[in-house]
Biopython code that builds the backbone (N, CA, C, O; Angstrom):
import numpy as np
from Bio.PDB.StructureBuilder import StructureBuilder

atoms = [
    (1, "MET", "N", (109.982, 32.578, 221.752)),
    (1, "MET", "CA", (110.997, 33.385, 221.325)),
    (1, "MET", "C", (110.685, 35.079, 221.615)),
    (1, "MET", "O", (111.599, 35.771, 222.065)),
    (2, "LEU", "N", (109.589, 35.566, 221.378)),
    (2, "LEU", "CA", (109.020, 36.803, 221.756)),
    (2, "LEU", "C", (109.067, 37.269, 223.251)),
    (2, "LEU", "O", (109.030, 38.459, 223.564)),
    (3, "HIS", "N", (109.143, 36.327, 224.072)),
    (3, "HIS", "CA", (109.337, 36.642, 225.593)),
    (3, "HIS", "C", (110.646, 37.203, 225.618)),
    (3, "HIS", "O", (110.816, 38.035, 226.510)),
    (4, "THR", "N", (111.631, 36.963, 224.861)),
    (4, "THR", "CA", (113.103, 37.546, 225.304)),
    (4, "THR", "C", (113.454, 38.539, 223.954)),
    (4, "THR", "O", (114.530, 38.490, 223.357)),
    (5, "ILE", "N", (112.608, 39.219, 223.689)),
    (5, "ILE", "CA", (112.738, 40.342, 222.797)),
    (5, "ILE", "C", (112.262, 41.734, 223.292)),
    (5, "ILE", "O", (111.032, 41.787, 223.336)),
    (6, "PRO", "N", (112.746, 42.623, 223.592)),
    (6, "PRO", "CA", (112.211, 43.953, 224.093)),
    (6, "PRO", "C", (111.503, 44.564, 222.867)),
    (6, "PRO", "O", (111.863, 44.599, 221.691)),
    (7, "ASP", "N", (110.297, 45.079, 223.525)),
    (7, "ASP", "CA", (109.576, 45.838, 222.379)),
    (7, "ASP", "C", (109.556, 47.371, 222.791)),
    (7, "ASP", "O", (109.240, 48.251, 221.990)),
    (8, "GLU", "N", (109.965, 47.649, 224.273)),
    (8, "GLU", "CA", (110.122, 49.093, 224.634)),
    (8, "GLU", "C", (110.989, 49.045, 225.780)),
    (8, "GLU", "O", (110.794, 48.171, 226.624)),
    (9, "ILE", "N", (111.977, 49.924, 225.922)),
    (9, "ILE", "CA", (112.967, 50.023, 227.071)),
    (9, "ILE", "C", (112.830, 51.340, 227.584)),
    (9, "ILE", "O", (112.794, 52.234, 226.738)),
    (10, "THR", "N", (112.739, 51.684, 228.870)),
    (10, "THR", "CA", (112.593, 53.013, 229.663)),
    (10, "THR", "C", (113.083, 52.872, 230.573)),
    (10, "THR", "O", (113.197, 51.738, 231.037)),
    (11, "TYR", "N", (113.681, 54.199, 231.340)),
    (11, "TYR", "CA", (114.272, 54.173, 232.602)),
    (11, "TYR", "C", (113.856, 55.379, 233.523)),
    (11, "TYR", "O", (113.302, 56.332, 232.976)),
    (12, "ASP", "N", (114.060, 55.407, 234.744)),
    (12, "ASP", "CA", (113.834, 56.632, 235.499)),
    (12, "ASP", "C", (115.008, 56.541, 236.729)),
    (12, "ASP", "O", (115.893, 55.686, 236.709)),
    (13, "GLN", "N", (114.896, 57.379, 237.612)),
    (13, "GLN", "CA", (115.957, 57.541, 238.562)),
    (13, "GLN", "C", (116.275, 56.175, 239.198)),
    (13, "GLN", "O", (117.452, 55.887, 239.418)),
    (14, "GLU", "N", (115.281, 55.319, 239.504)),
    (14, "GLU", "CA", (115.320, 53.933, 240.242)),
    (14, "GLU", "C", (115.283, 52.704, 239.397)),
    (14, "GLU", "O", (115.840, 51.677, 239.785)),
    (15, "ASN", "N", (114.726, 52.758, 238.393)),
    (15, "ASN", "CA", (114.359, 51.319, 237.546)),
    (15, "ASN", "C", (114.476, 51.268, 236.189)),
    (15, "ASN", "O", (114.132, 52.285, 235.586)),
    (16, "LEU", "N", (114.863, 50.366, 235.573)),
    (16, "LEU", "CA", (114.924, 50.177, 234.211)),
    (16, "LEU", "C", (113.732, 49.219, 234.066)),
    (16, "LEU", "O", (113.388, 48.287, 234.793)),
    (17, "THR", "N", (113.150, 49.736, 232.843)),
    (17, "THR", "CA", (111.694, 48.937, 232.707)),
    (17, "THR", "C", (111.832, 48.416, 231.126)),
    (17, "THR", "O", (112.225, 49.044, 230.143)),
    (18, "ILE", "N", (111.351, 46.993, 231.244)),
    (18, "ILE", "CA", (111.570, 46.550, 229.732)),
    (18, "ILE", "C", (110.124, 45.845, 229.391)),
    (18, "ILE", "O", (109.777, 44.795, 229.931)),
    (19, "ARG", "N", (109.379, 46.502, 228.494)),
    (19, "ARG", "CA", (108.069, 45.627, 228.182)),
    (19, "ARG", "C", (108.658, 44.798, 226.983)),
    (19, "ARG", "O", (109.343, 45.401, 226.156)),
    (20, "TRP", "N", (108.434, 43.466, 226.842)),
    (20, "TRP", "CA", (108.865, 42.225, 226.154)),
    (20, "TRP", "C", (107.911, 42.296, 224.803)),
    (20, "TRP", "O", (106.926, 43.035, 224.819)),
    (21, "LYS", "N", (108.155, 41.694, 223.910)),
    (21, "LYS", "CA", (107.243, 41.535, 222.617)),
    (21, "LYS", "C", (106.046, 40.877, 222.859)),
    (21, "LYS", "O", (105.054, 41.022, 222.146)),
    (22, "ASP", "N", (106.101, 40.096, 223.922)),
    (22, "ASP", "CA", (104.866, 39.314, 224.476)),
    (22, "ASP", "C", (103.882, 39.993, 225.388)),
    (22, "ASP", "O", (102.886, 39.511, 225.927)),
    (23, "GLN", "N", (104.502, 41.547, 225.463)),
    (23, "GLN", "CA", (103.712, 42.397, 226.189)),
    (23, "GLN", "C", (103.858, 42.241, 227.675)),
    (23, "GLN", "O", (103.188, 42.970, 228.406)),
    (24, "HIS", "N", (104.625, 41.408, 228.151)),
    (24, "HIS", "CA", (104.941, 41.225, 229.660)),
    (24, "HIS", "C", (105.997, 42.168, 229.941)),
    (24, "HIS", "O", (107.031, 42.203, 229.273)),
    (25, "SER", "N", (105.718, 43.065, 231.085)),
    (25, "SER", "CA", (106.606, 44.025, 231.544)),
    (25, "SER", "C", (107.331, 43.553, 232.910)),
    (25, "SER", "O", (106.805, 42.981, 233.865)),
    (26, "CYS", "N", (108.807, 43.982, 232.734)),
    (26, "CYS", "CA", (109.610, 43.798, 233.938)),
    (26, "CYS", "C", (110.229, 45.106, 234.237)),
    (26, "CYS", "O", (110.511, 45.969, 233.406)),
    (27, "SER", "N", (110.435, 45.166, 235.687)),
    (27, "SER", "CA", (111.087, 46.306, 236.126)),
    (27, "SER", "C", (112.577, 45.928, 237.028)),
    (27, "SER", "O", (112.579, 45.154, 237.985)),
    (28, "TYR", "N", (113.613, 46.527, 236.593)),
    (28, "TYR", "CA", (114.769, 46.082, 237.383)),
    (28, "TYR", "C", (115.625, 47.445, 238.086)),
    (28, "TYR", "O", (116.014, 48.427, 237.452)),
    (29, "GLU", "N", (115.772, 47.238, 239.368)),
    (29, "GLU", "CA", (116.450, 48.121, 240.139)),
    (29, "GLU", "C", (117.939, 48.537, 239.612)),
    (29, "GLU", "O", (118.986, 47.890, 239.592)),
    (30, "LEU", "N", (117.656, 49.761, 239.225)),
    (30, "LEU", "CA", (119.168, 50.261, 239.092)),
    (30, "LEU", "C", (120.476, 50.009, 239.503)),
    (30, "LEU", "O", (121.457, 49.813, 238.785)),
    (31, "LEU", "N", (120.386, 50.038, 241.124)),
    (31, "LEU", "CA", (121.484, 49.914, 241.845)),
    (31, "LEU", "C", (121.722, 48.257, 241.933)),
    (31, "LEU", "O", (122.857, 47.808, 242.093)),
    (32, "ASN", "N", (120.735, 47.528, 241.834)),
    (32, "ASN", "CA", (121.207, 46.130, 241.934)),
    (32, "ASN", "C", (121.624, 45.545, 240.374)),
    (32, "ASN", "O", (122.224, 44.474, 240.293)),
    (33, "LEU", "N", (121.282, 46.283, 239.204)),
    (33, "LEU", "CA", (121.826, 46.067, 237.919)),
    (33, "LEU", "C", (123.471, 46.361, 238.034)),
    (33, "LEU", "O", (124.313, 45.533, 237.687)),
    (34, "ARG", "N", (123.759, 47.578, 238.538)),
    (34, "ARG", "CA", (125.066, 48.119, 238.730)),
    (34, "ARG", "C", (125.986, 47.246, 239.499)),
    (34, "ARG", "O", (127.151, 46.995, 239.193)),
    (35, "LYS", "N", (125.279, 46.774, 240.617)),
    (35, "LYS", "CA", (125.858, 45.954, 241.679)),
    (35, "LYS", "C", (126.492, 44.575, 241.131)),
    (35, "LYS", "O", (127.596, 44.094, 241.389)),
    (36, "ASN", "N", (125.576, 44.136, 240.387)),
    (36, "ASN", "CA", (125.643, 42.770, 239.706)),
    (36, "ASN", "C", (125.944, 42.888, 238.285)),
    (36, "ASN", "O", (125.294, 42.061, 237.645)),
    (37, "CYS", "N", (126.641, 43.564, 237.616)),
    (37, "CYS", "CA", (127.138, 43.988, 236.426)),
    (37, "CYS", "C", (127.953, 42.875, 236.222)),
    (37, "CYS", "O", (128.826, 42.568, 237.034)),
    (38, "PRO", "N", (127.665, 42.047, 234.874)),
    (38, "PRO", "CA", (128.216, 40.746, 234.630)),
    (38, "PRO", "C", (129.641, 40.888, 233.954)),
    (38, "PRO", "O", (130.126, 39.815, 233.596)),
    (39, "CYS", "N", (130.342, 41.940, 233.733)),
    (39, "CYS", "CA", (131.589, 42.068, 233.227)),
    (39, "CYS", "C", (132.572, 41.285, 234.050)),
    (39, "CYS", "O", (132.249, 41.034, 235.211)),
    (40, "ALA", "N", (133.615, 40.908, 233.642)),
    (40, "ALA", "CA", (134.819, 40.273, 234.322)),
    (40, "ALA", "C", (135.346, 40.992, 235.326)),
    (40, "ALA", "O", (135.559, 40.552, 236.455)),
    (41, "HIS", "N", (135.611, 42.327, 234.870)),
    (41, "HIS", "CA", (136.302, 43.145, 235.959)),
    (41, "HIS", "C", (135.343, 43.402, 237.269)),
    (41, "HIS", "O", (135.804, 43.360, 238.409)),
    (42, "CYS", "N", (134.069, 43.652, 237.010)),
    (42, "CYS", "CA", (133.317, 43.701, 238.215)),
    (42, "CYS", "C", (132.920, 42.449, 239.004)),
    (42, "CYS", "O", (132.551, 42.431, 240.178)),
    (43, "ARG", "N", (133.073, 41.237, 238.043)),
    (43, "ARG", "CA", (132.703, 40.081, 238.913)),
    (43, "ARG", "C", (134.014, 39.621, 239.694)),
    (43, "ARG", "O", (133.963, 38.680, 240.485)),
    (44, "GLY", "N", (135.362, 40.422, 239.403)),
    (44, "GLY", "CA", (136.239, 39.922, 239.898)),
    (44, "GLY", "C", (136.937, 38.874, 239.327)),
    (44, "GLY", "O", (137.733, 38.193, 239.975)),
    (45, "GLY", "N", (136.657, 38.675, 237.993)),
    (45, "GLY", "CA", (137.382, 37.435, 237.116)),
    (45, "GLY", "C", (138.811, 37.764, 236.741)),
    (45, "GLY", "O", (139.412, 36.832, 236.207)),
    (46, "HIS", "N", (139.379, 38.719, 236.880)),
    (46, "HIS", "CA", (140.986, 39.123, 236.333)),
    (46, "HIS", "C", (141.893, 38.970, 237.292)),
    (46, "HIS", "O", (143.030, 39.355, 237.021)),
    (47, "GLY", "N", (141.614, 38.326, 238.761)),
    (47, "GLY", "CA", (142.489, 38.161, 239.572)),
    (47, "GLY", "C", (142.556, 36.752, 239.881)),
    (47, "GLY", "O", (141.828, 35.974, 239.264)),
    (48, "PRO", "N", (143.418, 36.305, 240.845)),
    (48, "PRO", "CA", (143.598, 34.904, 241.035)),
    (48, "PRO", "C", (142.370, 34.376, 242.021)),
    (48, "PRO", "O", (142.156, 33.164, 242.053)),
    (49, "VAL", "N", (141.744, 35.071, 242.644)),
    (49, "VAL", "CA", (140.563, 34.728, 243.448)),
    (49, "VAL", "C", (139.493, 35.897, 243.130)),
    (49, "VAL", "O", (139.849, 37.076, 243.132)),
    (50, "ALA", "N", (138.101, 35.491, 242.845)),
    (50, "ALA", "CA", (137.025, 36.189, 242.507)),
    (50, "ALA", "C", (136.784, 37.121, 243.492)),
    (50, "ALA", "O", (136.674, 36.638, 244.619)),
    (51, "ASP", "N", (136.651, 38.526, 243.380)),
    (51, "ASP", "CA", (136.369, 39.283, 244.440)),
    (51, "ASP", "C", (135.457, 40.316, 243.864)),
    (51, "ASP", "O", (136.044, 41.147, 243.170)),
    (52, "ARG", "N", (134.222, 40.463, 243.976)),
    (52, "ARG", "CA", (133.122, 41.369, 243.376)),
    (52, "ARG", "C", (133.738, 42.685, 243.625)),
    (52, "ARG", "O", (134.242, 42.836, 244.738)),
    (53, "GLN", "N", (133.792, 43.711, 242.751)),
    (53, "GLN", "CA", (134.414, 44.938, 242.716)),
    (53, "GLN", "C", (133.279, 46.026, 242.853)),
    (53, "GLN", "O", (133.553, 47.226, 242.829)),
    (54, "THR", "N", (131.997, 45.555, 242.995)),
    (54, "THR", "CA", (130.988, 46.523, 243.042)),
    (54, "THR", "C", (130.336, 46.734, 244.496)),
    (54, "THR", "O", (129.486, 47.584, 244.761)),
    (55, "ASP", "N", (130.886, 45.814, 245.377)),
    (55, "ASP", "CA", (129.941, 45.988, 246.852)),
    (55, "ASP", "C", (129.959, 47.453, 247.038)),
    (55, "ASP", "O", (128.841, 47.967, 247.077)),
    (56, "HIS", "N", (131.048, 48.302, 247.170)),
    (56, "HIS", "CA", (130.919, 49.665, 247.820)),
    (56, "HIS", "C", (129.887, 50.598, 247.095)),
    (56, "HIS", "O", (129.445, 51.596, 247.663)),
    (57, "ILE", "N", (129.539, 50.267, 245.906)),
    (57, "ILE", "CA", (128.447, 51.193, 245.350)),
    (57, "ILE", "C", (127.337, 51.324, 246.035)),
    (57, "ILE", "O", (126.772, 50.293, 246.399)),
    (58, "THR", "N", (126.800, 52.554, 246.351)),
    (58, "THR", "CA", (125.713, 52.938, 247.036)),
    (58, "THR", "C", (124.372, 53.594, 246.339)),
    (58, "THR", "O", (123.172, 53.478, 246.586)),
    (59, "GLU", "N", (125.137, 54.352, 245.332)),
    (59, "GLU", "CA", (123.931, 55.029, 244.527)),
    (59, "GLU", "C", (124.634, 55.180, 243.036)),
    (59, "GLU", "O", (125.830, 55.397, 242.842)),
    (60, "ILE", "N", (123.578, 55.009, 241.999)),
    (60, "ILE", "CA", (124.118, 55.042, 240.370)),
    (60, "ILE", "C", (123.092, 55.613, 239.869)),
    (60, "ILE", "O", (121.975, 55.582, 240.384)),
    (61, "ARG", "N", (123.414, 56.244, 238.708)),
    (61, "ARG", "CA", (122.331, 56.769, 237.494)),
    (61, "ARG", "C", (122.518, 55.899, 236.396)),
    (61, "ARG", "O", (123.568, 55.299, 236.165)),
    (62, "LEU", "N", (121.381, 55.833, 235.656)),
    (62, "LEU", "CA", (121.718, 55.106, 234.088)),
    (62, "LEU", "C", (121.910, 56.473, 233.432)),
    (62, "LEU", "O", (121.069, 57.371, 233.471)),
    (63, "ILE", "N", (122.999, 56.538, 232.877)),
    (63, "ILE", "CA", (123.327, 57.605, 231.498)),
    (63, "ILE", "C", (122.307, 57.006, 230.201)),
    (63, "ILE", "O", (121.184, 57.402, 229.891)),
    (64, "SER", "N", (122.895, 56.232, 229.761)),
    (64, "SER", "CA", (122.395, 55.491, 228.497)),
    (64, "SER", "C", (122.396, 54.233, 228.333)),
    (64, "SER", "O", (123.175, 53.565, 229.012)),
    (65, "TRP", "N", (121.554, 53.622, 227.427)),
    (65, "TRP", "CA", (121.748, 52.028, 227.151)),
    (65, "TRP", "C", (121.914, 52.014, 225.528)),
    (65, "TRP", "O", (121.719, 52.938, 224.738)),
    (66, "LYS", "N", (122.289, 50.821, 225.306)),
    (66, "LYS", "CA", (122.380, 50.670, 223.695)),
    (66, "LYS", "C", (122.159, 48.976, 223.707)),
    (66, "LYS", "O", (122.329, 48.183, 224.633)),
    (67, "LYS", "N", (121.711, 48.744, 222.299)),
    (67, "LYS", "CA", (121.413, 47.201, 222.190)),
    (67, "LYS", "C", (122.683, 46.656, 221.711)),
    (67, "LYS", "O", (123.335, 47.299, 220.889)),
    (68, "VAL", "N", (123.078, 45.565, 222.137)),
    (68, "VAL", "CA", (124.093, 44.683, 221.671)),
    (68, "VAL", "C", (123.410, 43.578, 220.823)),
    (68, "VAL", "O", (122.714, 42.720, 221.366)),
    (69, "GLY", "N", (123.621, 43.612, 219.471)),
    (69, "GLY", "CA", (123.115, 42.806, 218.492)),
    (69, "GLY", "C", (121.775, 42.658, 218.841)),
    (69, "GLY", "O", (121.146, 43.683, 219.103)),
    (70, "ARG", "N", (121.143, 41.429, 218.900)),
    (70, "ARG", "CA", (119.871, 41.069, 218.934)),
    (70, "ARG", "C", (119.701, 40.339, 220.441)),
    (70, "ARG", "O", (118.618, 39.779, 220.609)),
    (71, "TYR", "N", (120.550, 40.295, 221.423)),
    (71, "TYR", "CA", (120.360, 39.556, 222.586)),
    (71, "TYR", "C", (120.793, 40.267, 223.714)),
    (71, "TYR", "O", (120.601, 39.686, 224.782)),
    (72, "ALA", "N", (121.391, 41.501, 223.768)),
    (72, "ALA", "CA", (121.697, 42.245, 225.072)),
    (72, "ALA", "C", (121.557, 43.720, 225.198)),
    (72, "ALA", "O", (121.332, 44.535, 224.304)),
    (73, "LEU", "N", (121.706, 43.888, 226.290)),
    (73, "LEU", "CA", (122.101, 45.553, 226.444)),
    (73, "LEU", "C", (123.337, 45.937, 227.150)),
    (73, "LEU", "O", (123.808, 45.269, 228.070)),
    (74, "CYS", "N", (123.792, 46.903, 226.752)),
    (74, "CYS", "CA", (125.100, 47.516, 227.213)),
    (74, "CYS", "C", (124.569, 48.908, 227.968)),
    (74, "CYS", "O", (123.894, 49.755, 227.384)),
    (75, "ILE", "N", (124.962, 48.998, 229.287)),
    (75, "ILE", "CA", (124.295, 50.074, 229.961)),
    (75, "ILE", "C", (125.592, 50.841, 230.409)),
    (75, "ILE", "O", (126.615, 50.230, 230.717)),
    (76, "THR", "N", (125.485, 52.394, 230.432)),
    (76, "THR", "CA", (126.466, 53.261, 230.434)),
    (76, "THR", "C", (125.912, 53.958, 231.724)),
    (76, "THR", "O", (124.842, 54.564, 231.779)),
    (77, "TRP", "N", (127.035, 53.736, 233.027)),
    (77, "TRP", "CA", (126.390, 54.006, 234.260)),
    (77, "TRP", "C", (127.056, 55.431, 234.590)),
    (77, "TRP", "O", (127.943, 55.860, 233.852)),
    (78, "SER", "N", (126.589, 56.208, 235.781)),
    (78, "SER", "CA", (127.161, 57.350, 236.092)),
    (78, "SER", "C", (128.577, 57.423, 236.464)),
    (78, "SER", "O", (129.185, 58.485, 236.337)),
    (79, "ASP", "N", (129.196, 56.264, 236.958)),
    (79, "ASP", "CA", (130.468, 56.228, 237.263)),
    (79, "ASP", "C", (131.300, 55.917, 236.281)),
    (79, "ASP", "O", (132.415, 55.429, 236.470)),
    (80, "ASN", "N", (130.620, 56.281, 234.745)),
    (80, "ASN", "CA", (131.395, 55.806, 233.643)),
    (80, "ASN", "C", (131.837, 54.443, 233.084)),
    (80, "ASN", "O", (132.586, 54.199, 232.138)),
    (81, "HIS", "N", (131.100, 53.524, 234.013)),
    (81, "HIS", "CA", (131.318, 52.138, 233.700)),
    (81, "HIS", "C", (130.269, 51.562, 232.278)),
    (81, "HIS", "O", (129.053, 51.744, 232.221)),
    (82, "ASP", "N", (130.931, 50.999, 231.439)),
    (82, "ASP", "CA", (129.965, 50.725, 230.341)),
    (82, "ASP", "C", (130.367, 49.319, 229.732)),
    (82, "ASP", "O", (130.141, 49.169, 228.532)),
    (83, "THR", "N", (130.940, 48.272, 230.437)),
    (83, "THR", "CA", (131.543, 47.182, 229.779)),
    (83, "THR", "C", (130.316, 46.009, 230.074)),
    (83, "THR", "O", (130.344, 45.024, 229.337)),
    (84, "GLY", "N", (129.460, 46.063, 230.912)),
    (84, "GLY", "CA", (128.606, 45.066, 231.321)),
    (84, "GLY", "C", (127.886, 44.856, 230.124)),
    (84, "GLY", "O", (127.651, 45.798, 229.367)),
    (85, "ILE", "N", (127.463, 43.535, 229.852)),
    (85, "ILE", "CA", (126.649, 43.032, 228.706)),
    (85, "ILE", "C", (125.485, 42.243, 229.375)),
    (85, "ILE", "O", (125.661, 41.132, 229.877)),
    (86, "TYR", "N", (124.211, 42.924, 229.349)),
    (86, "TYR", "CA", (122.944, 42.308, 230.227)),
    (86, "TYR", "C", (122.320, 41.729, 229.111)),
    (86, "TYR", "O", (121.899, 42.415, 228.179)),
    (87, "THR", "N", (122.221, 40.254, 229.159)),
    (87, "THR", "CA", (121.590, 39.652, 228.137)),
    (87, "THR", "C", (120.157, 39.497, 228.329)),
    (87, "THR", "O", (119.722, 39.233, 229.450)),
    (88, "TYR", "N", (119.455, 39.627, 227.412)),
    (88, "TYR", "CA", (118.022, 39.424, 227.509)),
    (88, "TYR", "C", (117.175, 38.372, 228.194)),
    (88, "TYR", "O", (116.157, 38.480, 228.877)),
    (89, "ASP", "N", (118.095, 37.020, 227.707)),
    (89, "ASP", "CA", (117.693, 35.977, 228.489)),
    (89, "ASP", "C", (117.867, 35.851, 230.075)),
    (89, "ASP", "O", (117.058, 35.169, 230.704)),
    (90, "ALA", "N", (118.983, 36.544, 230.760)),
    (90, "ALA", "CA", (119.367, 36.853, 232.048)),
    (90, "ALA", "C", (118.068, 37.616, 232.660)),
    (90, "ALA", "O", (117.372, 37.255, 233.608)),
    (91, "LEU", "N", (117.958, 38.630, 231.947)),
    (91, "LEU", "CA", (117.079, 39.790, 232.536)),
    (91, "LEU", "C", (115.491, 39.221, 232.770)),
    (91, "LEU", "O", (114.713, 39.430, 233.701)),
    (92, "ARG", "N", (115.348, 38.443, 231.576)),
    (92, "ARG", "CA", (113.650, 38.117, 231.577)),
    (92, "ARG", "C", (113.764, 36.864, 232.502)),
    (92, "ARG", "O", (112.805, 36.789, 233.270)),
    (93, "GLU", "N", (114.569, 35.979, 232.620)),
    (93, "GLU", "CA", (114.971, 34.888, 233.320)),
    (93, "GLU", "C", (114.560, 35.219, 235.094)),
    (93, "GLU", "O", (113.742, 34.627, 235.798)),
    (94, "SER", "N", (115.356, 36.232, 235.400)),
    (94, "SER", "CA", (115.212, 36.986, 236.660)),
    (94, "SER", "C", (113.712, 37.541, 236.998)),
    (94, "SER", "O", (113.316, 37.555, 238.164)),
    (95, "CYS", "N", (112.986, 37.949, 236.028)),
    (95, "CYS", "CA", (111.805, 38.710, 236.167)),
    (95, "CYS", "C", (110.722, 37.408, 236.404)),
    (95, "CYS", "O", (109.843, 37.265, 237.254)),
    (96, "ASP", "N", (111.122, 36.603, 235.392)),
    (96, "ASP", "CA", (110.012, 35.650, 235.658)),
    (96, "ASP", "C", (109.985, 34.687, 236.888)),
    (96, "ASP", "O", (109.014, 34.058, 237.310)),
    (97, "ALA", "N", (111.255, 34.707, 237.369)),
    (97, "ALA", "CA", (111.413, 33.888, 238.798)),
    (97, "ALA", "C", (110.963, 34.832, 239.822)),
    (97, "ALA", "O", (110.721, 34.396, 240.947)),
    (98, "GLY", "N", (110.830, 36.009, 239.574)),
    (98, "GLY", "CA", (110.477, 36.991, 240.952)),
    (98, "GLY", "C", (111.721, 37.354, 241.636)),
    (98, "GLY", "O", (111.638, 37.995, 242.684)),
    (99, "VAL", "N", (113.005, 36.979, 241.109)),
    (99, "VAL", "CA", (114.065, 37.540, 241.976)),
    (99, "VAL", "C", (114.862, 38.641, 241.236)),
    (99, "VAL", "O", (114.741, 38.792, 240.020)),
    (100, "PRO", "N", (115.702, 39.427, 242.015)),
    (100, "PRO", "CA", (116.566, 40.546, 241.459)),
    (100, "PRO", "C", (117.484, 39.855, 240.365)),
    (100, "PRO", "O", (117.773, 38.659, 240.321)),
    (101, "TYR", "N", (117.849, 40.773, 239.565)),
    (101, "TYR", "CA", (118.616, 40.289, 238.381)),
    (101, "TYR", "C", (120.037, 40.009, 239.177)),
    (101, "TYR", "O", (120.408, 40.725, 240.107)),
    (102, "ALA", "N", (120.875, 38.731, 238.628)),
    (102, "ALA", "CA", (122.116, 38.506, 238.933)),
    (102, "ALA", "C", (122.735, 37.648, 237.446)),
    (102, "ALA", "O", (122.070, 36.877, 236.755)),
    (103, "PRO", "N", (123.785, 37.939, 237.284)),
    (103, "PRO", "CA", (124.476, 37.388, 236.242)),
    (103, "PRO", "C", (124.541, 36.032, 236.199)),
    (103, "PRO", "O", (124.819, 35.389, 237.211)),
    (104, "PRO", "N", (124.259, 35.381, 234.877)),
    (104, "PRO", "CA", (124.193, 33.897, 234.745)),
    (104, "PRO", "C", (125.444, 33.356, 235.755)),
    (104, "PRO", "O", (126.457, 34.019, 235.980)),
    (105, "GLY", "N", (125.193, 32.148, 236.261)),
    (105, "GLY", "CA", (126.146, 31.364, 237.176)),
    (105, "GLY", "C", (126.174, 31.674, 238.650)),
    (105, "GLY", "O", (126.796, 30.996, 239.467)),
    (106, "GLU", "N", (125.222, 33.099, 239.031)),
    (106, "GLU", "CA", (125.570, 33.378, 240.214)),
    (106, "GLU", "C", (124.034, 33.580, 240.806)),
    (106, "GLU", "O", (123.815, 34.375, 241.721)),
    (107, "ARG", "N", (123.140, 32.892, 240.277)),
    (107, "ARG", "CA", (121.679, 32.725, 240.807)),
    (107, "ARG", "C", (121.623, 31.381, 241.706)),
    (107, "ARG", "O", (120.566, 31.037, 242.237)),
]
sb = StructureBuilder()
sb.init_structure("model")
sb.init_model(0)
sb.init_chain("A")
sb.init_seg("    ")
for serial, (resi, resn, name, xyz) in enumerate(atoms, 1):
    if name == "N":
        sb.init_residue(resn, " ", resi, " ")
    sb.init_atom(name, np.array(xyz, "f"), 0.0, 1.0, " ", f" {name:<3s}", serial, name[0])
structure = sb.get_structure()
């Protein structure tokens, strides 16, 4: 259980870094996180055909983040988008697998 509970969350211009309670650290590229936002709008889930809405993004800044309950992060991006919920399980899973973050179901 400790492996999916953040101990410390920091970020800089390029990466979000999470040190988990089991002391393992993972780094996530901000542009990849934004382009792979898990919200229905960004994933194209509101139309008749799924069409990812983030392919055009070429640069982004993380403005702030907040915890969502005990299971996820909500990130506010420099394009004012803030509806993506990044679950700790999905973040840790991508880190442990050594692959960039992708929303559940898109790995």
